[in-house]
C-alpha positions as CSV (number, residue, x, y, z in Angstrom):
1,M,58.9,114.8,165.1
2,T,56.3,117.1,163.5
3,R,55.4,117.3,159.8
4,F,54.7,120.9,158.6
5,K,52.9,121.8,155.4
6,L,54.4,125.0,154.0
7,T,52.7,127.3,151.5
8,I,55.6,129.2,149.6
9,E,55.8,132.1,147.3
10,Y,58.9,132.7,145.2
11,D,60.4,134.6,142.3
12,G,62.0,131.9,140.2
13,T,64.4,134.2,138.3
14,P,67.6,133.5,140.1
15,Y,67.1,129.8,140.6
16,V,67.8,126.7,138.5
17,G,64.3,125.5,139.5
18,W,62.7,124.0,142.6
19,Q,64.9,120.8,142.7
20,A,68.3,120.9,144.3
21,Q,71.0,120.6,141.5
22,N,74.8,120.8,141.3
23,N,74.6,123.5,138.6
24,G,73.3,126.4,140.6
25,L,71.1,127.6,143.5
26,S,67.6,126.0,143.8
27,V,64.5,126.9,145.8
28,Q,64.6,123.6,147.6
29,A,68.3,123.9,148.6
30,S,67.6,127.5,149.8
31,L,64.7,126.3,152.0
32,E,66.6,123.3,153.4
33,E,69.5,125.6,154.4
34,A,67.0,128.0,156.1
35,V,65.7,125.0,158.1
36,R,69.3,124.0,159.1
37,K,69.9,127.6,160.3
38,F,66.7,127.8,162.1
39,C,66.9,124.5,164.1
40,G,70.2,122.9,163.3
41,E,68.5,120.0,161.4
42,K,69.5,118.6,158.0
43,V,66.2,117.9,156.3
44,R,64.6,117.1,152.9
45,I,61.8,119.3,151.8
46,F,59.3,117.7,149.3
47,A,57.1,120.0,147.0
48,A,53.8,119.6,145.1
49,G,55.5,120.6,141.8
50,R,59.1,120.7,140.8
51,T,59.1,124.0,138.9
52,D,61.7,124.7,136.3
53,A,64.3,127.4,136.1
54,G,62.7,130.8,136.0
55,V,59.2,129.7,136.9
56,H,57.5,131.5,139.7
57,A,55.1,130.4,142.5
58,L,52.3,132.1,144.3
59,G,51.3,129.0,146.4
60,Q,53.7,126.2,146.0
61,I,53.1,123.6,148.7
62,A,55.8,121.6,150.5
63,H,56.2,119.5,153.6
64,V,59.1,119.1,156.0
65,D,59.7,117.0,159.2
66,I,61.3,118.8,162.1
67,E,62.3,117.0,165.3
68,A,62.6,120.0,167.6
69,P,59.3,121.1,169.1
70,H,58.2,124.4,167.5
71,D,54.7,125.8,166.8
72,A,53.6,126.5,163.2
73,D,54.0,130.3,163.4
74,T,57.5,130.0,164.8
75,V,58.5,127.7,161.9
76,R,57.1,130.2,159.4
77,D,58.8,133.2,161.0
78,G,62.1,131.4,161.6
79,L,62.4,130.2,158.1
80,N,61.5,133.6,156.6
81,F,64.3,135.2,158.9
82,H,66.8,132.9,157.5
83,L,65.6,133.1,153.9
84,K,66.5,136.8,153.7
85,P,67.4,138.3,151.3
86,S,66.3,135.5,148.9
87,P,63.1,136.1,147.0
88,I,61.3,133.3,148.7
89,A,58.7,133.6,151.4
90,V,56.9,131.0,153.6
91,L,53.3,132.4,153.6
92,S,52.1,129.9,156.1
93,A,53.1,126.7,158.1
94,E,50.7,124.3,159.5
95,E,51.0,120.9,161.4
96,V,49.8,118.0,159.4
97,T,49.6,114.2,159.9
98,E,52.4,112.0,159.0
99,D,50.5,110.6,156.0
100,F,50.4,113.9,154.3
101,H,52.7,114.2,151.2
102,A,52.9,117.5,149.4
103,R,53.3,115.7,146.0
104,F,51.4,112.5,146.3
105,S,48.4,113.8,148.4
106,A,47.7,116.6,145.8
107,L,44.4,116.3,144.0
108,K,44.8,119.2,141.6
109,R,47.4,121.9,140.6
110,H,46.6,125.3,139.2
111,Y,48.8,127.2,136.9
112,L,48.7,130.7,135.4
113,Y,50.6,131.8,132.3
114,R,50.8,135.7,131.9
115,I,51.2,137.4,128.6
116,I,51.4,141.0,127.6
117,A,50.8,141.7,123.9
118,R,52.4,145.1,122.9
119,R,55.1,146.5,120.7
120,A,56.9,148.3,123.5
121,P,59.0,146.2,125.8
122,V,57.9,145.6,129.3
123,T,60.1,147.1,132.0
124,L,58.5,146.8,135.5
125,L,57.2,143.3,134.6
126,R,60.5,142.0,133.1
127,N,60.9,138.3,134.1
128,R,57.3,138.3,135.1
129,V,55.3,138.1,131.9
130,W,55.8,136.9,128.3
131,N,56.1,140.1,126.2
132,V,54.6,139.2,122.8
133,Y,55.2,142.0,120.3
134,Q,52.0,141.8,118.3
135,S,48.3,141.7,119.0
136,L,46.6,138.4,119.9
137,D,43.0,137.2,119.3
138,V,42.2,136.2,122.8
139,A,38.7,134.8,121.9
140,S,40.3,132.5,119.3
141,M,42.9,131.3,121.7
142,H,40.3,130.4,124.3
143,E,38.1,128.7,121.9
144,A,41.0,126.6,120.4
145,A,42.2,125.7,123.9
146,Q,39.1,123.8,124.6
147,C,40.2,120.9,122.5
148,L,42.9,120.4,125.2
149,V,40.4,119.8,127.9
150,G,39.9,116.2,128.9
151,K,41.9,113.0,128.8
152,H,44.4,112.8,126.0
153,D,47.9,111.5,124.9
154,F,49.8,114.9,125.1
155,T,53.0,113.6,123.5
156,T,52.9,116.7,121.3
157,F,53.1,119.0,124.3
158,R,55.6,116.9,126.3
159,A,59.3,117.8,126.7
160,S,61.7,115.3,125.2
161,L,63.3,114.8,128.6
162,C,60.0,114.3,130.5
163,Q,60.3,111.5,133.0
164,A,56.6,110.8,133.3
165,K,55.7,107.1,132.7
166,S,52.8,108.0,130.4
167,P,52.0,110.9,128.1
168,V,48.3,110.5,129.0
169,K,47.0,113.3,131.3
170,T,43.6,114.8,132.0
171,I,43.2,118.6,131.8
172,D,40.2,119.7,134.0
173,K,40.0,123.3,132.7
174,I,41.8,125.8,130.5
175,S,40.9,129.3,130.0
176,V,42.4,132.3,128.1
177,A,41.1,135.7,129.0
178,P,42.1,139.4,129.1
179,V,42.9,140.7,132.6
180,G,43.6,144.4,132.5
181,D,46.6,144.9,130.1
182,E,47.5,141.2,130.3
183,I,46.2,137.9,128.8
184,H,46.0,135.1,131.3
185,M,46.0,131.4,130.5
186,T,44.9,129.3,133.5
187,V,45.1,125.5,133.5
188,S,44.0,123.0,136.1
189,A,44.8,119.3,136.3
190,R,45.9,116.7,138.9
191,S,49.2,116.5,137.3
192,F,51.2,117.7,134.2
193,L,53.9,116.6,131.9
194,H,57.3,118.4,131.8
195,N,56.9,121.7,129.9
196,Q,53.2,121.0,129.2
197,V,51.7,124.3,130.2
198,R,54.5,126.3,128.5
199,S,54.0,124.2,125.4
200,F,50.2,125.0,125.5
201,A,51.0,128.7,125.9
202,G,53.4,128.7,122.9
203,S,51.0,126.8,120.7
204,L,48.0,129.0,121.6
205,K,50.1,132.1,120.8
206,M,50.2,130.7,117.3
207,V,46.5,130.7,117.2
208,G,46.3,134.2,118.6
209,T,48.5,135.6,115.8
210,G,46.5,133.8,113.2
211,K,49.3,131.4,112.2
212,W,47.2,128.4,113.4
213,S,43.6,127.7,113.4
214,A,41.7,125.9,116.1
215,A,41.6,122.8,113.8
216,E,45.4,122.9,113.4
217,L,45.8,122.9,117.2
218,K,43.6,120.0,117.5
219,S,45.5,118.2,114.6
220,A,48.8,118.9,116.5
221,L,47.4,117.3,119.6
222,E,46.1,114.3,117.7
223,G,49.4,113.9,115.8
224,K,51.1,112.8,119.2
225,D,54.4,114.2,117.8
226,R,56.6,116.6,119.6
227,S,57.7,118.2,116.3
228,H,54.1,119.4,115.8
229,C,54.2,121.6,118.9
230,G,54.5,125.4,118.6
231,P,57.5,127.2,120.2
232,V,57.6,126.6,123.9
233,A,56.7,129.8,125.8
234,P,59.4,131.2,128.1
235,A,59.6,130.1,131.8
236,H,59.2,133.6,133.3
237,G,55.6,133.9,132.3
238,L,54.5,130.7,134.3
239,Y,53.3,130.6,137.9
240,L,52.3,127.7,140.2
241,V,49.2,129.4,141.7
242,S,47.8,126.8,144.2
243,V,47.5,123.1,145.0
244,D,44.2,121.4,146.1
245,Y,44.2,118.6,148.7
């Protein structure tokens, strides 16, 4: 048996999320079915992050154990053949040791949230960015976001159904910057709470429109109360960019 580390890109639009569920098609189930078609084995694939419905990935990491002898390039190409026409691609496959675990071996995860601030609706980037129909003060958003860096109780920015044992997390870096016609919020941490990044984006949008000050964002954080969070940003602007090991 060989364990393979997979780097995966996907459009999350048609899926109920990464995790296999009874209420619709998932990325995990699609990949597991591709493995079954490729080598006839029923497997379980484990991911670094269980992205929600509509969330995309540029560099999701997963691992799978395959009994039949195959080299890494054959696994990559075989899975991609059987994934067609799903909007999922295995960018690379590599052999790893049995102690590698896509989730538990991860040291840091990097997320991107994309915003376009304009009155006209987006067309080509529909389901790819959050279209905010007013201008945003990006500099104020970035400045305010720095209060979120470090170790905090993030109860305010935690989904009510979050299954994490503790609301305490450490944010290593957060940045809000213009990139062409878009505004990109990038966040890095070892792990995140459910809906944490989207909660950040929604609350920072309040700062960008002038409805909140940096002090009010900090007060919301310190309040440790979910009702103090701004509106949660939509899933389709969020991307799992990469994972460090």
